[in-house]
N, C-alpha and C positions, 0 to 999 in steps of 0.2 A: 217445116224444118224443125228438127229437134235441137235442144240446147246442148252445148258440149258438156261432157261429164267433168265435174270438178272433183278435187281431192276430197272434199267434204262428203260426196256421195259414197265413197268407199271406206270412210273411216270406221263405221261400225263393223263392217266385214273384216277390215284389217285388224281391228282390236280383237275380234273373236278369234281370228286365225292366229294372231300373236299369242293369245292366251293358251291356245291349243298346241302351240309349237314345242311343247315340252313332253317328253316320253311319259313321265309320271302323271302329268295332268291329263294326257290322253287316256291313260289307264284308269284314272279316277272317273273320268266322264263315261268311259265304257262301263264301269261298275255301276255308276249312278243311272245308267240307261234302264236298268232293271227296277229302279225304285229308290226311295229315300234310304240313306245310310247315315249312321253315326260316324264321327271322326275315328273312334276307336276301331270300328270294323274295317274302315278303309285302310288305316295304318297297319292293322294286322294282315289284311289280305295282300297288301303290297310290300310288306316287310319294311316299312318306313317308320320313323319316329313320328309321334303325334305332332310335335312342333313343325316338322318338315311338311307333313300332310296339311296342317293348318295354313302354312304359308302358301302352298300351292292352291289350296281352296280359296284363299283370299284373292289370289290373282284371278281365278276363275269367276269368283263373285263380282269383282270389280269390272270384269268384262261382260257381265250379264249372262255367263254360261251356267251358273248355278244360283240357287236361292238357298237361304239357310234359316233355321229356326232353333232357338235355344229352348231346351227342356231340362230344367235343373242345371246340373253342371256340364251337360253334354250339348253339343251342337249337331244338328242333323242337317244334311244337305240333300238336295234333289235338283234335277234339271228344271229349268223354268217352266211354269205353267203357261206363260204367254211370252212369245218372242216375235219380233218383227218377222214376217213371212220369209223374206230372203235369207235372214240369219238362221231361221229355223231349218230351212232347206240345207244350208251349209252344215249346221250341227247334226242334222239327221244323216247326211251323207258321211260325215266323219265318224259318227258312232257306228253306223252300219259297217264301214270299212274296218274299224278297230275290232268289231265283234268277230271278224273272220281270222284274226291273227291267233296264232297258237298261244301266245302269252295271255290273251283274254280268257281262254278256257282255263288256264292255270290260275289266273287271278280269281275267276268265279269259284273255282274249287276251294281255294284258300278262304274266300269270303264265306262260303258255306260252313267251313270249319270254324271260322272266327265267330260267326253268329251263334254257333252251338256253345263255344267256349267262353265267350264274353257277354256280360250283361251290362247294358248301359243304363239300366233303370235305377 
């Protein structure tokens, strides 16, 4: 006989999904699925202010959706290198679904331009 599922069992997944429940955060995660990015590149690609992007990325970081590293005056973000397997499956499914949206293609195009135009070094 298996034990009943408690609310504690779903808290990590609920936290992950809550962090991903915002349009801009979903777009950020979709961009980060291709690799590490500086805040300035994300802000430019999504046409958002850097403080706005930083606030969204803080929510994602607190939920374990992204990791960050400071380099000089810039902070670089990436998807986590290690995530609990069930959470990784959720994140992978969400990212794959977001990649299929028309806005993701537009965001990637703007990101390419931003990387050419902006230097974070």
